[in-house]
C-alpha positions as CSV (number, residue, x, y, z in Angstrom):
1,X,34.1,-21.9,-5.2
2,X,34.4,-21.1,-1.5
3,X,33.2,-17.5,-2.2
4,X,30.2,-18.9,-4.1
5,X,29.2,-21.3,-1.4
6,X,29.3,-18.4,1.2
7,X,27.0,-16.3,-0.9
8,X,24.6,-19.1,-1.3
9,X,24.7,-19.6,2.5
10,X,24.0,-15.9,3.1
11,X,21.2,-16.1,0.6
12,X,19.6,-19.0,2.3
13,X,19.9,-17.2,5.6
14,X,18.3,-14.1,4.4
15,X,15.5,-16.2,2.9
16,X,14.9,-18.0,6.1
17,X,14.7,-14.8,8.1
18,X,12.3,-13.3,5.6
19,X,10.1,-16.3,5.8
20,X,10.1,-16.1,9.7
21,X,9.3,-12.5,9.4
22,X,6.2,-13.2,7.2
23,X,5.2,-16.2,9.5
24,X,5.0,-13.7,12.4
25,X,2.9,-11.4,10.2
26,X,0.4,-13.9,8.8
27,X,0.0,-16.0,11.9
28,X,-2.3,-13.5,13.9
29,X,-4.8,-13.1,11.1
30,X,-4.7,-17.0,10.6
31,X,-5.4,-17.6,14.3
32,X,-8.2,-14.9,14.3
33,X,-9.9,-16.7,11.3
34,X,-9.6,-20.1,13.0
35,X,-11.1,-18.8,16.2
36,X,-14.1,-17.3,14.3
37,X,-14.6,-20.4,12.3
38,X,-15.3,-22.4,15.5
39,X,-17.2,-19.7,17.5
40,X,-19.5,-17.0,16.0
41,X,-19.0,-18.0,12.3
42,X,-18.6,-21.7,11.5
43,X,-16.9,-22.0,8.1
44,X,-17.5,-24.8,5.6
45,X,-14.6,-27.3,5.7
46,X,-13.8,-26.7,2.0
47,X,-13.4,-22.9,2.6
48,X,-11.2,-23.5,5.7
49,X,-9.0,-25.9,3.8
50,X,-8.6,-23.3,1.0
51,X,-7.8,-20.7,3.6
52,X,-5.1,-22.8,5.3
53,X,-3.4,-23.6,2.0
54,X,-3.7,-19.9,1.1
55,X,-1.9,-19.0,4.3
56,X,1.0,-21.3,3.6
57,X,1.4,-19.7,0.2
58,X,1.1,-16.3,1.8
59,X,4.0,-17.1,4.2
60,X,6.4,-18.4,1.6
61,X,5.4,-15.9,-1.1
62,X,5.8,-12.8,1.1
63,X,9.2,-14.0,2.3
64,X,10.5,-14.6,-1.2
65,X,8.9,-11.3,-2.4
66,X,10.6,-9.2,0.3
67,X,14.0,-10.8,-0.4
68,X,13.5,-10.2,-4.1
69,X,12.7,-6.5,-3.3
70,X,15.8,-6.1,-1.2
71,X,18.0,-7.6,-4.0
72,X,16.4,-6.1,-6.9
73,X,13.7,-3.4,-6.6
74,X,15.5,-1.2,-4.1
75,X,19.0,-1.1,-5.8
76,X,17.4,-0.6,-9.1
77,X,15.0,2.2,-8.1
78,X,17.8,4.0,-6.2
79,X,20.2,3.6,-9.1
80,X,17.7,5.1,-11.6
81,X,16.8,7.9,-9.2
82,X,20.6,8.8,-8.7
83,X,21.2,8.8,-12.5
84,X,18.1,10.8,-13.2
85,X,19.2,13.5,-10.4
86,X,22.5,13.9,-12.3
87,X,20.8,15.2,-15.5
88,X,21.4,18.9,-16.2
89,X,18.1,19.3,-17.9
90,X,15.2,18.7,-15.5
91,X,12.7,18.0,-18.4
92,X,14.3,14.5,-19.2
93,X,13.8,12.9,-15.7
94,X,10.3,14.4,-15.7
95,X,9.5,12.9,-19.1
96,X,11.0,9.5,-18.3
97,X,8.9,9.4,-15.0
98,X,5.7,10.0,-17.0
99,X,6.6,7.0,-19.3
100,X,7.4,4.9,-16.5
101,X,4.2,5.8,-14.6
102,X,2.0,5.0,-17.6
103,X,3.8,1.6,-18.4
104,X,3.7,0.3,-15.0
105,X,0.2,1.3,-14.2
106,X,-1.1,-0.3,-17.4
107,X,0.6,-3.5,-16.4
108,X,-1.1,-3.7,-12.8
109,X,-3.6,-6.6,-12.7
110,X,-5.7,-4.8,-10.2
111,X,-6.4,-2.0,-12.8
112,X,-8.1,-4.7,-15.1
113,X,-10.4,-5.7,-12.1
114,X,-11.2,-2.1,-11.5
115,X,-12.1,-1.6,-15.2
116,X,-14.5,-4.6,-15.2
117,X,-16.5,-3.1,-12.3
118,X,-17.5,-0.1,-14.5
119,X,-19.4,-1.5,-17.6
120,X,-20.8,2.0,-18.5
121,X,-17.2,3.1,-19.5
122,X,-15.1,1.1,-22.0
123,X,-12.3,-0.9,-20.2
124,X,-9.5,0.6,-22.4
125,X,-10.8,4.1,-21.6
126,X,-10.5,3.5,-17.8
127,X,-7.1,1.9,-18.2
128,X,-5.6,4.7,-20.3
129,X,-7.3,7.4,-18.2
130,X,-5.8,5.9,-14.9
131,X,-2.4,5.2,-16.4
132,X,-2.2,8.8,-17.7
133,X,-3.3,10.1,-14.3
134,X,-0.5,8.1,-12.5
135,X,2.0,9.3,-15.2
136,X,1.2,12.9,-14.8
137,X,1.3,12.7,-11.1
138,X,4.6,11.0,-11.2
139,X,5.9,13.9,-13.3
140,X,4.6,16.3,-10.6
141,X,6.2,14.3,-7.9
142,X,9.6,14.3,-9.7
143,X,9.3,18.1,-10.4
144,X,8.5,18.8,-6.7
145,X,11.8,17.1,-5.7
146,X,13.9,19.0,-8.2
147,X,12.2,22.4,-7.4
148,X,11.7,21.5,-3.7
149,X,8.0,22.5,-3.7
150,X,6.5,21.7,-0.2
151,X,4.5,18.4,-0.3
152,X,1.7,19.7,1.8
153,X,1.0,22.6,-0.6
154,X,0.6,20.2,-3.5
155,X,-1.6,17.8,-1.5
156,X,-3.9,20.7,-0.5
157,X,-4.3,21.8,-4.1
158,X,-4.9,18.4,-5.7
159,X,-7.1,16.9,-3.0
160,X,-9.2,20.2,-3.2
161,X,-9.5,19.4,-6.9
162,X,-10.5,15.7,-6.1
163,X,-13.3,16.6,-3.7
164,X,-14.5,19.4,-6.1
165,X,-14.8,16.7,-8.7
166,X,-16.6,14.4,-6.4
167,X,-19.3,17.0,-6.1
168,X,-20.2,16.5,-9.8
169,X,-19.8,12.7,-9.8
170,X,-22.7,10.2,-9.4
171,X,-22.8,9.2,-5.6
172,X,-22.9,5.5,-6.4
173,X,-19.7,6.0,-8.4
174,X,-17.6,7.8,-5.8
175,X,-16.6,4.8,-3.5
176,X,-15.1,2.8,-6.5
177,X,-13.2,6.1,-7.6
178,X,-11.6,6.5,-4.3
179,X,-10.8,2.7,-4.1
180,X,-8.9,3.0,-7.4
181,X,-6.2,5.1,-5.7
182,X,-5.3,2.2,-3.5
183,X,-5.6,-0.6,-6.0
184,X,-3.4,0.9,-8.7
185,X,-0.3,1.4,-6.6
186,X,0.5,-2.3,-6.2
187,X,3.2,-4.2,-4.5
188,X,5.3,-4.4,-7.5
189,X,5.6,-0.7,-8.2
190,X,5.5,0.8,-4.7
191,X,8.9,-0.5,-3.5
192,X,10.4,0.7,-6.8
193,X,8.8,4.1,-6.6
194,X,9.8,4.6,-3.1
195,X,13.4,3.6,-3.8
196,X,13.6,5.9,-6.7
197,X,12.6,8.8,-4.4
198,X,15.5,7.8,-2.2
199,X,17.9,7.8,-5.1
200,X,16.7,11.2,-6.4
201,X,17.3,12.7,-3.0
202,X,20.7,11.0,-2.5
203,X,22.8,13.5,-4.3
204,X,21.3,16.4,-2.5
205,X,23.3,17.5,0.6
206,X,20.7,20.0,2.0
207,X,18.7,19.2,5.1
208,X,15.5,18.6,3.3
209,X,16.7,15.7,1.2
210,X,15.6,13.0,3.6
211,X,12.1,14.6,3.8
212,X,11.9,14.9,0.0
213,X,12.7,11.3,-0.6
214,X,9.2,10.5,0.5
215,X,6.0,11.6,-1.2
216,X,6.1,10.0,-4.7
217,X,3.5,7.3,-3.8
218,X,1.4,9.9,-2.1
219,X,1.1,12.0,-5.3
220,X,0.8,9.0,-7.6
221,X,-2.1,7.7,-5.6
222,X,-4.1,11.0,-6.4
223,X,-4.0,10.4,-10.1
224,X,-6.2,7.3,-10.3
225,X,-8.8,8.8,-8.1
226,X,-9.1,12.1,-10.2
227,X,-9.0,10.2,-13.5
228,X,-11.9,7.9,-12.4
229,X,-13.9,10.8,-11.0
230,X,-13.6,12.8,-14.2
231,X,-14.6,9.8,-16.2
232,X,-17.7,9.6,-14.0
233,X,-18.5,13.2,-14.7
234,X,-18.3,12.9,-18.5
235,X,-19.9,9.5,-18.9
236,X,-22.5,9.9,-16.1
237,X,-22.7,6.1,-15.4
238,X,-25.7,5.1,-13.2
239,X,-23.4,2.8,-11.2
240,X,-20.3,0.8,-10.9
241,X,-21.5,-2.7,-10.9
242,X,-20.0,-5.7,-9.2
243,X,-20.9,-9.5,-9.1
244,X,-19.7,-11.4,-6.2
245,X,-17.9,-14.6,-7.4
246,X,-19.2,-18.0,-6.6
247,X,-17.3,-20.0,-4.0
248,X,-15.7,-23.3,-5.4
249,X,-17.1,-26.5,-4.1
250,X,-14.4,-28.2,-2.1
251,X,-14.9,-31.7,-0.8
252,X,-11.4,-33.0,-0.3
253,X,-7.8,-31.7,0.0
254,X,-7.4,-32.8,-3.6
255,X,-10.1,-30.5,-4.6
256,X,-8.4,-27.6,-2.8
257,X,-5.0,-28.3,-4.5
258,X,-6.8,-28.4,-7.9
259,X,-8.1,-24.9,-7.2
260,X,-4.7,-23.5,-6.6
261,X,-3.1,-25.4,-9.5
262,X,-5.8,-24.1,-11.9
263,X,-5.2,-20.5,-10.7
264,X,-1.5,-20.7,-10.6
265,X,-1.0,-20.2,-14.6
266,X,-3.1,-17.1,-14.6
267,X,-1.0,-15.4,-11.8
268,X,2.2,-16.5,-13.4
269,X,1.0,-14.5,-16.5
270,X,-0.4,-11.6,-14.5
271,X,2.8,-11.1,-12.5
272,X,4.9,-11.4,-15.6
273,X,2.9,-8.6,-17.3
274,X,3.7,-6.5,-14.2
275,X,7.4,-7.5,-13.9
276,X,8.5,-7.4,-17.5
277,X,8.1,-3.7,-18.1
278,X,10.4,-3.0,-15.1
279,X,12.9,-5.6,-16.4
280,X,12.7,-3.8,-19.8
281,X,13.3,-0.5,-18.2
282,X,16.3,-2.0,-16.3
283,X,17.8,-3.2,-19.6
284,X,17.3,0.0,-21.4
285,X,18.6,2.0,-18.4
286,X,21.7,-0.2,-18.3
287,X,22.3,0.1,-21.9
288,X,22.1,3.9,-21.8
289,X,24.0,4.5,-18.5
290,X,26.1,1.4,-17.7
291,X,25.2,2.1,-14.0
292,X,25.5,-1.4,-12.6
293,X,28.6,-3.7,-12.8
294,X,28.1,-7.2,-14.1
295,X,28.0,-8.9,-10.7
296,X,25.5,-6.3,-9.4
297,X,23.3,-6.8,-12.6
298,X,23.3,-10.5,-12.1
299,X,22.2,-10.0,-8.5
300,X,19.3,-7.6,-9.6
301,X,18.2,-10.1,-12.2
302,X,18.2,-12.9,-9.7
303,X,16.3,-10.5,-7.3
304,X,13.7,-9.8,-10.0
305,X,13.2,-13.6,-10.3
306,X,12.5,-13.9,-6.6
307,X,10.2,-10.9,-6.6
308,X,8.3,-12.6,-9.5
309,X,7.9,-16.0,-7.8
310,X,7.1,-14.6,-4.4
311,X,4.4,-12.3,-5.8
312,X,2.9,-15.3,-7.9
313,X,2.7,-17.5,-4.7
314,X,1.5,-14.5,-2.6
315,X,-1.3,-13.6,-5.0
316,X,-2.5,-17.2,-5.6
317,X,-2.6,-17.8,-1.9
318,X,-4.6,-14.4,-1.2
319,X,-7.1,-14.7,-4.0
320,X,-7.7,-18.3,-4.0
321,X,-7.4,-18.9,-0.2
322,X,-8.2,-15.7,1.5
323,X,-11.0,-14.2,-0.7
324,X,-13.7,-16.9,-0.1
325,X,-12.9,-17.0,3.6
326,X,-13.3,-13.3,3.9
327,X,-16.6,-13.3,1.9
328,X,-18.0,-16.1,4.0
329,X,-17.0,-14.7,7.5
330,X,-18.5,-11.4,6.5
331,X,-21.8,-13.0,5.3
332,X,-22.0,-15.3,8.3
333,X,-21.5,-12.6,11.0
334,X,-23.6,-10.0,9.0
335,X,-26.5,-12.4,9.1
336,X,-26.6,-12.7,12.9
337,X,-29.0,-10.6,15.0
338,X,-25.9,-9.2,16.9
339,X,-24.2,-8.2,13.6
340,X,-22.6,-5.3,15.4
341,X,-19.9,-7.8,16.3
342,X,-18.8,-7.0,12.8
343,X,-17.2,-3.8,14.0
344,X,-14.9,-5.0,16.7
345,X,-14.1,-8.2,14.7
346,X,-13.3,-6.2,11.6
347,X,-11.1,-3.8,13.5
348,X,-9.1,-6.7,15.0
349,X,-8.5,-8.2,11.6
350,X,-7.7,-4.8,10.1
351,X,-5.1,-4.3,12.9
352,X,-3.2,-7.6,12.1
353,X,-3.8,-7.8,8.3
354,X,-1.7,-4.7,7.5
355,X,1.3,-6.6,8.8
356,X,0.8,-9.2,6.0
357,X,1.0,-6.5,3.2
358,X,4.3,-7.2,1.4
359,X,5.1,-3.5,0.6
360,X,4.6,-2.5,4.3
361,X,7.8,-4.5,5.1
362,X,9.6,-2.5,2.4
363,X,8.4,0.9,3.5
364,X,9.0,0.4,7.2
365,X,12.7,-0.7,6.6
366,X,13.2,2.2,4.2
367,X,11.8,4.7,6.7
368,X,14.1,3.4,9.5
369,X,17.2,3.6,7.2
370,X,16.4,7.2,5.9
371,X,15.6,8.5,9.3
372,X,18.7,7.0,10.8
373,X,16.6,5.1,13.2
374,X,14.7,8.1,14.6
375,X,11.5,6.6,13.2
376,X,11.6,2.9,14.0
377,X,10.0,0.1,12.0
378,X,8.1,-0.9,15.1
379,X,6.5,2.5,15.7
380,X,5.5,2.7,11.9
381,X,4.0,-0.7,12.0
382,X,2.0,0.2,15.2
383,X,0.8,3.5,13.6
384,X,-0.3,1.7,10.4
385,X,-2.0,-1.1,12.4
386,X,-4.1,1.4,14.4
387,X,-5.0,3.4,11.3
388,X,-6.2,0.4,9.5
389,X,-8.1,-1.0,12.5
390,X,-10.0,2.4,12.7
391,X,-10.6,2.5,9.0
392,X,-12.1,-1.1,9.0
393,X,-14.3,-0.1,11.9
394,X,-15.7,2.9,10.1
395,X,-16.2,0.8,6.9
396,X,-18.2,-1.7,8.8
397,X,-20.2,1.1,10.6
398,X,-21.0,2.6,7.0
399,X,-22.3,-0.9,6.1
400,X,-24.7,-1.1,9.1
401,X,-25.9,2.4,8.9
402,X,-25.5,3.4,5.2
403,X,-23.7,6.7,6.0
404,X,-22.2,8.2,2.7
405,X,-18.5,7.7,2.4
406,X,-17.7,11.4,1.8
407,X,-19.0,12.1,5.5
408,X,-15.8,10.4,6.6
409,X,-13.4,11.1,3.7
410,X,-13.8,14.9,3.7
411,X,-13.1,15.5,7.3
412,X,-10.4,12.8,7.4
413,X,-8.4,14.3,4.6
414,X,-9.1,17.7,6.0
415,X,-7.6,16.8,9.3
416,X,-4.7,14.9,7.7
417,X,-3.9,18.0,5.5
418,X,-4.2,20.4,8.5
419,X,-1.7,18.2,10.5
420,X,1.0,18.7,7.6
421,X,1.4,22.2,9.0
422,X,2.3,21.0,12.6
423,X,4.4,17.9,12.1
424,X,8.0,17.5,10.8
425,X,7.9,17.3,7.0
426,X,9.3,13.8,6.9
427,X,6.3,12.4,8.7
428,X,4.0,14.1,6.0
429,X,5.7,12.2,3.2
430,X,5.8,9.0,5.2
431,X,2.2,9.3,6.1
432,X,0.7,10.0,2.7
433,X,3.0,7.3,1.2
434,X,1.7,4.8,3.9
435,X,-1.9,5.2,2.6
436,X,-1.0,3.8,-0.8
437,X,1.1,1.0,0.8
438,X,-1.4,-0.1,3.4
439,X,-4.2,-0.5,0.8
440,X,-2.6,-3.4,-0.9
441,X,-3.7,-6.9,-2.2
442,X,-4.6,-8.2,1.3
443,X,-7.1,-5.4,1.7
444,X,-8.5,-5.9,-1.8
445,X,-8.6,-9.7,-1.5
446,X,-9.7,-10.1,2.2
447,X,-11.2,-7.1,3.7
448,X,-13.2,-6.0,0.7
449,X,-14.8,-9.5,0.3
450,X,-15.4,-9.4,4.0
451,X,-17.1,-6.1,3.7
452,X,-19.2,-7.4,0.6
453,X,-20.3,-10.5,2.5
454,X,-21.3,-8.5,5.5
455,X,-23.1,-5.9,3.3
456,X,-25.1,-8.5,1.3
457,X,-26.2,-10.3,4.6
458,X,-27.2,-7.1,6.2
459,X,-29.2,-5.9,3.2
460,X,-27.0,-3.0,2.2
461,X,-26.0,-1.6,-1.1
462,X,-22.6,-3.1,-2.1
463,X,-21.8,-0.1,-4.5
464,X,-22.2,2.6,-2.0
465,X,-21.5,0.9,1.3
466,X,-19.1,-2.0,0.8
467,X,-17.0,-0.3,-1.8
468,X,-14.9,2.4,-0.1
469,X,-13.2,0.1,2.3
470,X,-9.9,0.4,0.3
471,X,-10.3,4.1,0.3
472,X,-10.8,4.3,4.2
473,X,-7.7,2.0,4.6
474,X,-5.7,4.4,2.5
475,X,-6.9,7.4,4.4
476,X,-6.6,6.7,8.2
477,X,-2.9,6.0,8.3
478,X,-2.5,9.6,7.0
479,X,-3.8,10.8,10.3
480,X,-2.3,8.2,12.6
481,X,1.3,8.4,11.3
482,X,1.1,12.3,11.5
483,X,-0.2,12.1,15.0
484,X,2.8,9.9,15.8
485,X,4.9,12.6,14.2
486,X,3.2,15.2,16.3
487,X,3.7,13.2,19.5
488,X,7.4,12.8,18.7
489,X,7.8,16.6,18.0
490,X,6.0,17.5,21.3
491,X,8.3,15.1,23.2
492,X,11.4,16.7,21.5
493,X,10.3,20.1,22.5
494,X,9.5,19.1,26.1
495,X,13.0,17.5,26.3
496,X,14.5,20.7,24.9
497,X,12.7,22.9,27.4
498,X,13.7,20.5,30.3
499,X,17.4,20.6,29.3
500,X,17.3,24.4,29.0
501,X,15.8,24.7,32.4
502,X,18.4,22.4,33.8
503,X,21.2,24.4,32.1
504,X,19.8,27.7,33.4
505,X,19.5,26.2,37.1
506,X,23.2,25.1,36.8
507,X,24.2,28.5,35.4
508,X,22.5,30.2,38.4
509,X,24.4,28.0,40.9
510,X,27.7,28.7,39.3
511,X,27.0,32.4,39.3
512,X,25.8,32.2,42.9
513,X,29.1,30.6,44.0
514,X,31.1,33.0,41.9
515,X,29.6,35.8,43.7
């Protein structure tokens, strides 16, 4: 009984720490919105109440989710990765990874939203194509780890194919195609995939094992983009349409509460559809391998429940509370004569909003653990924040000027791919994984509506100008994280040269006195 009480106390302590972490992450963006609402963009009282209620759900949801990811997703992914790496026949882990990629992708709720935006192509065709794309690239990612193929070689090849396909795709369809790479790697699957990479590399004793534990999310993010581009080539749709949702009429706090209560069952169902395939795979995996002891299995099961409830609270808060606020702020500032203020305001929000992405907390902790502290969680968060700030600034500039997205994506990806030859390999894997992690539900439910509201007010084209913000958010961390790696490598070389010079001077002094 005493042992049980101690465990309950430890769990409560962990949960309290996670909630305080999420509070620190959500507070800055909440403060920014509140300041804007009483200065340059006065917000309707009902929208502000929804936003504040949403912020509360966001704080508790992210805290519970990250605790669940620690208890369930991380050990489960690592355990599966370790068992797969023990297989004597490489074909089985590769085939299993394909099935996993397809099942989990089809369960992602964001994929259904993406399918609805392209009426010229049947929903099921898009869902199956994107799921197959993720599955195929999941196979390539696992094969790369087994055969130790350099990640940058595969990235060069497949991004080359992606941009070649973009040449033959209708221009109005390109932004939503690149956005698909960010929305289909969601907060449920990303922690699991990253942990599986760590598990697959765990049994290898060579010096490249740590580097190769990253890169799975990077390759899996290419699959959706390529799949949607290819569909655009064959179907030749005129556009990817989108209708902005009408804001709910909120007059009292009771009205706001009702909006959340009405949305809650939908997210209970959506998240269950995403979590159940993972739970099913855990059951099957345990049945075949007996990897986890009973106590560990119960802990993972409890962690899955925390993950489920945390994500339900998080998504309800983001979609019901943050989406209307983002749309309203973008429209209010975009309608002003000095709408260029959108650029610095968007950059400021982008800098802080990435810290509220649930999967970012999982990534930064895992990076710190795998690198033995040489890459700190703080430096990772700074790199990601700077990258997202730049990407949002560029996205707003596109809205105000109408510059095509490829004018930024092509040089951006070319620069990030060239950097892979000059930075330590571990930074390449982390950087390209970061792109998929940074472009999560906060980007889709707050920054994208913000861009849409601004685009509508400024008289732009939502399809070609507002869409693409997710793609930009996914791209810029590739550059900033690798620049961080390059700076670290240059400092290491400078320190080595300094120590070598000092040693030579000491050696000269010793030789002088010996003579």
